[in-house]
N, C-alpha and C positions, 0 to 999 in steps of 0.2 A: 229121697225117695226118686225113683225114675219118673220123668215127666216124658210124656207122649203127645205129640202134636201132629195132627192130621191135616192134610190140604189136598185140593184137588177135586173135591165134590162139586156137584152141580146138576143143572138139567140138560139132557142129552136125549136126542131123538132115538128111537128104537133103530137098531142096527149101527149106532155110533159108538164112540169110543171115549173113555175117559181114564186117566191115570192119576190114582192116588198116591200119595206120599205120606210118610210117617217119620218124623224125627225124633230121636231119643235124646235126652239130655240127663244129667245126674248119674252118668254111667258110662264106663269107656267102651264097653261091649255088651250087648244083649244077646245071649246064647239062641234065644228062642224069641221070634217074632213073627206076627201074623195079622190076619185081618177076620174079623168077625162082623155080621150085619144081622141087623133086627128090623124087620117089616111090621108095619102096624097090624097088632094082634097075633103075632108070631113070636115064637121063642127065638132068642139069639142063637145064631149058628155059625159054625166055623166056615170060613170061605177058603181060607189057604193059609199055610203056615210053613215057615222055614226055620231049620234049626242050624246049630254051629257049623255041622258037618256038610250043609248043603242040601241036605235031603228035604224034599217039599212034600206037602200033602194038599189036595184040593178036593172040596166038595165035590160031588159026581155032577151036579148042577152047574158048575162052571168050568169043568175039565174042557180043554181045547179052546176056551174063549179068554180065560183071565191067566195072567202070568205073574207069580210072584218073584220078586228079586231083592237082593239086598246089597247095599254098599257098606262093606265092613269099616273102611276108613271113615267114612262120614256117620256111621251107626245110624242109618236109615234103612227102612224097607218101602218098597213100592208095590203097587198092584196095578199092572196094565189089564184095563178091561175092556175088550172088543166084542163086537156083535152084540151089544147090550140089549136086553129084552126088558119089558115093562114090569116082569117079575122079580128083576135085580133091584127094582127100587126098595131102598131101605136106608137106614142110618148105618154106616160103615165105621167100625170102631178098631182102631189099632190096638194090638195086644202085643204083650211081652211077658216073659216070665224069667225072673232073675232070683237066684238064691230061693228058689222054691216059693217065691211070691208072684203073684199077679199083678200086672199094672195095665190101666185101660186108658186110651184117649179119650176125648170128650165127644168124640163122633163127628163124622160128616155126612151130610144128608146127599144121597144120589137118587135122582129122579129120572126115570125113562119114560118118556112121554112125547106123542106128537102134538 
């Protein structure tokens, strides 16, 4: 199975930035990769996703602040998060779909607080 490992989470002040990274193993190329997040008491929601063609999609709440990118050669996906707000606090999960199967990372905590 595909393994997804996230890194880059942590504590940041409002207005600050973090960069999340997700490395995939067990596959040569994952055609669909992205990020979801889940805050306490909330449903897991899509943050951003990128498909093999390069097309991206973002949640309205993060448009203009977050940027998703991928490195095909390394089979990784990154999420640059700028102008972070307290409401961005959540566990962020790397996501991928390969051969109609969903794969999830273990999650990395992002906390935005002063």
